[in-house]
C-alpha positions in Angstrom: 19.0 -15.8 -0.1 15.7 -13.9 -0.6 12.8 -15.6 -2.4 12.1 -14.9 -6.1 9.4 -12.2 -6.5 7.0 -11.2 -9.2 8.5 -7.7 -8.9 11.6 -9.1 -10.6 9.8 -11.2 -13.3 11.7 -11.6 -16.6 11.0 -13.3 -19.9 14.0 -14.7 -21.8 13.7 -15.4 -25.5 15.8 -18.5 -26.1 16.7 -20.4 -29.2 17.3 -24.1 -28.5 17.8 -27.2 -30.6 14.6 -28.9 -31.7 14.2 -31.9 -29.5 11.7 -33.5 -27.2 13.8 -32.7 -24.1 14.7 -29.0 -25.0 12.0 -27.4 -22.9 12.6 -29.6 -19.9 16.3 -28.9 -20.0 15.5 -25.1 -20.1 13.2 -25.4 -17.1 15.8 -27.4 -15.2 18.5 -24.8 -15.9 16.2 -22.0 -14.7 15.4 -24.0 -11.5 19.1 -24.8 -10.9 19.8 -21.0 -11.0 17.3 -20.5 -8.2 14.5 -18.8 -10.1 10.8 -19.7 -10.1 9.6 -20.5 -13.5 6.1 -19.2 -14.3 5.6 -19.9 -18.0 7.3 -21.6 -20.9 5.9 -20.9 -24.3 7.2 -22.1 -27.7 7.0 -19.0 -29.8 8.4 -20.5 -33.0 9.2 -24.1 -34.1 11.6 -24.9 -37.0 13.0 -28.1 -38.4 16.3 -27.7 -36.6 15.5 -25.3 -33.7 12.8 -23.7 -31.6 12.3 -20.3 -30.1 11.1 -20.5 -26.5 9.9 -17.6 -24.2 10.9 -18.6 -20.7 9.2 -16.5 -17.9 10.4 -16.7 -14.3 10.6 -14.7 -11.1 14.0 -13.8 -9.8 15.4 -12.2 -6.6 16.8 -9.1 -8.2 18.4 -7.8 -11.4 21.7 -9.6 -10.8 19.9 -12.8 -10.3 18.3 -12.3 -13.7 21.7 -12.2 -15.2 22.7 -15.4 -13.5 19.6 -17.1 -15.0 20.6 -15.9 -18.4 24.1 -17.3 -17.9 22.7 -20.6 -16.9 20.6 -20.9 -20.1 23.5 -19.7 -22.3 25.7 -22.4 -20.8 23.5 -25.2 -22.2 24.8 -26.8 -25.4 23.3 -25.3 -28.5 21.2 -22.7 -26.6 21.3 -19.0 -27.2 19.5 -16.3 -25.2 18.6 -13.6 -27.7 16.8 -11.1 -25.4 15.8 -10.6 -21.7 12.7 -8.5 -21.0 11.9 -7.1 -17.6 8.1 -7.8 -17.3 7.7 -5.0 -14.7 9.1 -2.4 -17.0 7.0 -3.7 -19.9 3.8 -3.2 -17.8 4.8 0.5 -17.3 5.5 1.3 -20.9 3.5 4.4 -21.9 2.0 4.6 -18.3 -0.8 2.6 -16.7 -3.7 5.1 -17.1 -5.8 6.6 -19.8 -8.8 8.9 -20.0 -11.9 7.4 -21.5 -15.1 9.3 -22.2 -18.2 8.1 -20.4 -20.5 9.6 -23.2 -20.6 8.7 -26.8 -19.9 11.5 -29.3 -21.5 10.0 -32.4 -22.9 13.1 -34.2 -23.4 16.8 -34.1 -26.3 16.5 -31.6 -24.1 14.7 -29.1 -21.4 17.2 -29.6 -23.8 20.1 -29.0 -24.8 18.7 -25.6 -21.4 17.5 -24.4 -19.7 20.7 -25.5 -20.8 24.0 -26.9 -23.5 25.4 -27.0 -25.3 23.0 -24.6 -22.6 22.8 -22.0 -23.0 26.5 -21.2 -26.3 25.9 -19.5 -24.6 23.4 -17.2 -21.8 25.8 -16.4 -24.3 28.5 -15.5 -26.2 26.1 -13.2 -23.0 25.4 -11.3 -22.2 29.1 -11.1 -25.5 29.7 -9.5 -25.3 26.7 -7.2 -21.7 25.5 -6.7 -22.8 22.4 -4.9 -24.1 21.1 -8.2 -20.5 20.5 -9.3 -20.6 17.3 -7.3 -23.7 16.2 -9.2 -22.9 17.4 -12.7 -19.1 16.9 -13.1 -16.3 14.4 -12.5 -16.0 15.8 -9.0 -18.7 13.3 -7.9 -16.4 10.3 -8.4 -12.8 11.7 -8.7 -10.0 12.1 -6.2 -6.5 13.6 -6.5 -3.6 11.4 -5.5 -1.1 14.1 -4.4 2.6 13.6 -3.7 5.8 15.7 -3.6 7.9 12.6 -4.1 9.7 13.0 -0.8 9.0 9.6 0.8 8.2 7.1 -1.9 7.8 3.5 -0.7 11.1 2.6 0.8 13.0 4.6 -1.8 13.1 7.9 0.0 13.1 11.4 -1.6 13.2 10.6 -5.3 11.1 13.5 -6.5 7.8 13.9 -8.3 8.7 12.4 -11.7 10.1 9.2 -10.2 7.1 9.0 -7.9 4.6 9.0 -10.8 4.7 5.3 -11.5 3.6 4.7 -7.9 0.8 7.3 -8.1 -0.4 5.8 -11.4 -0.5 2.4 -9.7 -2.5 3.9 -6.9 -5.0 5.4 -9.3 -5.4 2.0 -11.1 -6.1 0.3 -7.8 -8.8 2.9 -6.9 -10.5 2.1 -10.2 -10.1 -1.7 -10.1 -11.3 -2.2 -6.5 -13.9 0.5 -6.0 -14.7 2.2 -9.3 -13.2 5.5 -8.0 -11.7 7.7 -10.7 -8.3 8.9 -9.4 -5.5 11.0 -11.0 -1.9 11.4 -10.1 -0.9 15.0 -9.0 2.9 15.0 -8.6 4.0 18.4 -7.4 7.5 19.8 -8.1 7.8 21.4 -4.7 8.5 20.3 -1.2 7.5 23.6 0.4 4.7 23.1 2.9 2.9 26.3 2.1 3.2 25.9 -1.6 1.8 22.4 -1.5 -1.2 23.5 0.6 -1.8 26.4 -1.8 -1.6 24.2 -4.9 -3.9 21.5 -3.6 -6.5 24.2 -2.5 -6.3 25.7 -5.9 -7.1 22.5 -7.7 -9.6 21.2 -5.2 -12.7 22.3 -7.2 -12.1 19.4 -9.6 -12.0 16.7 -7.0 -14.4 15.1 -4.4 -11.5 14.1 -2.2 -7.7 14.2 -1.8 -5.4 11.3 -1.1 -2.1 12.5 0.2 0.7 10.0 -0.6 4.4 9.5 0.1 5.0 12.9 1.7 7.7 12.8 4.3 7.1 13.4 8.0 6.7 15.6 9.8 5.7 17.9 6.9 2.9 15.5 6.0 1.2 16.1 9.3 0.9 19.9 8.9 -0.2 19.5 5.2 -3.0 17.1 6.1 -4.1 19.1 9.1 -4.2 22.4 7.3 -6.0 21.0 4.2 -8.6 19.3 6.4 -9.3 22.7 8.0 -9.3 24.7 4.9 -11.1 22.5 2.3 -14.7 21.3 2.2 -13.7 17.9 0.8 -12.2 14.9 2.7 -8.4 14.7 2.9 -6.8 11.3 3.7 -3.1 10.6 4.1 -2.9 7.0 3.1 0.5 6.4 4.5 -0.9 7.3 7.9 -4.5 6.3 8.1 -4.7 3.6 5.4 -1.8 1.8 7.0 -3.3 2.2 10.5 -6.7 0.9 9.4 -5.3 -2.3 7.9 -2.9 -2.8 10.7 -5.7 -2.6 13.3 -7.9 -5.0 11.2 -5.0 -7.5 11.1 -4.2 -7.1 14.8 -7.8 -7.7 15.8 -7.8 -11.0 14.0 -4.3 -12.0 15.1 -5.3 -11.5 18.7 -8.2 -13.8 18.1 -5.8 -16.4 16.9 -3.6 -16.3 20.0 -6.5 -15.5 22.4 -5.1 -12.3 23.7 -6.8 -8.9 24.4 -5.6 -5.6 23.0 -5.8 -3.9 26.3 -3.5 -6.4 27.9 -0.8 -7.1 25.3 2.6 -5.3 25.2 3.0 -3.7 21.7 6.3 -2.4 20.3 6.1 -0.2 17.2 9.3 0.3 15.2 9.1 3.5 13.1 7.9 6.9 14.3 7.1 8.5 11.0 3.6 9.0 9.5 2.6 5.4 9.5 3.9 4.6 13.0 2.3 7.6 14.6 -1.1 6.9 13.0 -1.0 3.2 14.0 -0.3 4.2 17.6 -3.2 6.6 17.6 -5.7 4.1 16.2 -4.5 1.3 18.5 -5.0 3.6 21.5 -8.5 4.5 20.2 -9.2 0.7 20.3 -8.0 0.3 23.9 -4.3 -0.5 23.6 -2.6 0.5 26.9 0.9 -0.8 26.7 2.7 0.6 23.6 6.4 1.5 23.2 7.2 3.4 20.0 10.9 3.1 18.9 12.9 5.3 16.5 16.4 4.8 15.3 17.8 5.6 18.7 15.4 3.4 20.7 12.3 4.1 22.7 10.6 7.5 22.4 10.5 9.2 25.8 10.0 12.9 26.9 13.8 13.2 27.0 14.3 11.9 23.4 11.4 13.5 21.7 13.1 16.9 21.4 11.1 19.6 19.6 9.5 17.2 17.1 5.7 17.6 17.6 4.8 14.1 16.5 7.5 12.5 18.7 6.3 14.7 21.6 2.8 13.4 21.0 4.2 9.8 21.1 6.1 10.5 24.3 2.9 11.8 25.9 0.7 8.9 24.7 2.9 5.8 24.8 5.5 4.2 27.1 3.8 4.7 30.4 6.7 3.0 32.2 9.2 5.4 30.6 11.3 2.6 29.2 14.5 4.1 27.7 16.3 1.2 26.0 16.8 0.0 22.4 14.2 -1.6 20.1 15.8 -5.0 20.8 15.5 -4.6 24.5 11.9 -3.3 24.2 11.0 -6.5 22.4 12.0 -8.7 25.4 8.7 -10.2 26.6 6.6 -8.1 24.2 3.4 -9.7 22.7 3.3 -7.7 19.5 5.8 -6.2 17.1 4.6 -3.8 14.4 7.3 -2.6 12.0 7.0 0.3 9.7 10.6 1.2 9.6 13.6 -0.3 7.8 14.8 -3.7 6.5 16.6 -6.2 8.6 16.6 -4.4 11.9 15.8 -7.7 13.7 17.2 -11.1 13.8 16.0 -14.5 15.0 17.1 -13.9 18.6 15.0 -10.8 18.9 11.8 -12.7 18.0 12.8 -15.5 20.3 12.9 -13.1 23.2 9.3 -12.1 22.7 6.4 -13.5 24.8 4.8 -16.9 24.0 2.4 -16.8 21.0 4.0 -13.5 19.8 2.6 -11.5 16.8 5.0 -10.0 14.3 4.0 -7.5 11.7 7.2 -6.8 9.7 5.7 -4.3 7.1 8.8 -2.4 5.8 8.7 -2.4 2.0 10.1 -3.8 -0.2 12.2 -5.6 2.4 10.7 -6.4 5.9 12.3 -5.8 9.3 13.0 -9.5 9.5 12.7 -12.4 7.1 9.2 -13.7 7.7 10.3 -17.3 7.4 12.8 -16.8 10.2 10.2 -14.9 12.3 7.7 -17.7 12.0 10.1 -20.1 13.8 9.2 -18.3 17.0 6.1 -16.1 16.4 2.6 -17.5 16.3 1.4 -15.1 13.7 3.6 -13.3 11.1 2.5 -10.7 8.6 4.3 -8.5 6.1 3.5 -5.9 3.5 4.5 -8.2 0.7 2.3 -10.2 -1.7 4.5 -13.3 -1.8 3.9 -14.2 1.8 0.7 -15.0 3.8 -1.0 -12.2 5.7 -0.3 -9.3 3.4 -1.1 -6.1 5.3 -1.8 -4.0 2.2 -3.4 -0.6 2.2 -5.4 -1.6 -0.9 -7.8 -3.3 1.6 -8.7 0.1 2.9 -8.3 3.1 0.7 -10.5 2.2 -2.3 -13.5 1.3 -0.2 -12.8 4.1 2.2 -13.0 6.8 -0.6 -15.9 5.0 -2.2 -17.8 5.4 1.1 -16.8 9.1 1.4 -17.8 9.9 -2.1 -21.1 8.0 -1.8 -22.0 9.9 1.4 -20.8 13.3 0.0 -18.6 13.5 3.1 -16.6 16.7 3.7 -14.4 15.4 6.5 -12.9 12.2 8.0 -13.5 11.2 11.6 -11.7 8.6 13.8 -14.8 6.5 14.1 -14.7 6.1 10.3 -11.2 4.6 10.5 -12.3 2.2 13.2 -15.4 1.2 11.2 -13.3 0.5 8.1 -10.9 -1.7 10.2 -13.8 -3.6 11.6 -15.3 -4.2 8.2 -12.0 -5.6 6.9 -11.5 -7.8 9.9 -15.0 -9.1 9.6 -14.3 -10.4 6.1 -12.4 -13.3 7.7 -14.9 -15.7 9.2 -14.4 -17.8 12.3 -14.1 -20.9 10.0 -11.4 -19.2 7.9 -9.3 -17.6 10.6 -5.9 -19.1 11.3 -2.3 -18.0 11.8 -1.8 -17.7 8.0 -5.1 -16.0 7.2 -5.8 -13.0 9.4 -6.8 -10.5 6.7 -8.9 -11.1 3.6 -7.3 -11.3 0.1 -6.8 -8.0 -1.6 -8.8 -9.6 -4.4 -11.8 -10.4 -2.2 -14.5 -8.5 -4.2 -16.6 -7.8 -1.1 -13.9 -6.0 0.9 -14.3 -2.6 -0.8 -18.1 -2.6 -0.7 -18.1 -3.6 3.0 -15.6 -0.8 3.9 -17.6 1.7 1.8 -20.8 0.8 3.5 -19.3 1.1 6.9 -17.7 4.5 6.2 -20.8 5.9 4.5 -22.9 4.7 7.5 -20.7 6.7 9.9 -20.7 9.7 7.6 -24.5 9.7 7.5 -24.7 9.3 11.2 -22.3 12.2 11.7 -24.5 14.4 9.5 -27.7 13.8 11.5 
């Protein structure tokens, strides 16, 4: 059975008999149902009964119902309501617009809006570069999606993608004070997406492409980078690659292996997998096998898919043509950005001594990390409820902070490497161990360090 997760956190409002043992009996019932209790609050106390809010993490929605049944089964106990805490967090959305300037009187209004604002408009018309100095463009990015590849949920469309994009924008603000806004487009036509983003670009200092399916995402990013004068960053590709490289650099330190010597197997040949391979190669990795649904990518299996052709040309130098499971035999590193439960314990056991396993499929990894840890020296996932969370939030807020601070117009490969090195460096030699290869996402120094590294490269590129 999977572990309870904060993603399935519920609060049950329970009426129980007034007694000294009531709360302990409620807690025991929740635990017996396999949930992880996180809070127990007495909301109301009467002479003959009490109302208790019981909060707990569950495995899924059905598990929540089993917890409810376990409480209802107690003598004298009634569950009045079950609230899903995740849905409650999203009520009314997670973002709001707040003015940075006070509008206290007519003088303030005259400067913020008409007539005073006209002078600022004319200044920008005369010198368009002033928009970065005198408008929200200075600190604002667009989080753009077409809803075609949302998390592990697939093509669910722009409206259903909006909660993810809101969350992304909230993370930008929380971790790097970057103002971001969701732009969910009701089209999956490549040319139309490019045209729309170009049309709204004057408002933004950068574009973060998000959850756009491969291979369309590659052309959209490439075209926008060519045709816009602001940086365009596809987080599913480059954000994932940055954090993966940072984690791998430290994992290799733990097992005392070198990136140019280890055999690496990458499962998943979409946007993330392709970008990871590219960045690993830039850091000196020489033995990489990329695997799709039908096994290793070779010149024969690539077909007319441009990204797979690139992988065939840049990986698998021995032209291995077997399955993912066979590719893992003797491998030092597994990096998964594919699908849940594609591996079992025997596959990890077949890897080399002191193996490294990054099972990053979300929300369910390629293998249960507890099982992987029986054989691998270092295990990481994309989840927050296990050690070594390889989370893009370590990269993208600081990365865009650096781009905006430097007034950058483009993104270069050495910026990606600099960001990865800055993240890896946040784990000191004294802290580094098999369960701590990347810093906490709440480490307040990660974003500033990444921003400084990226800005330094941007300034050097402009010299």
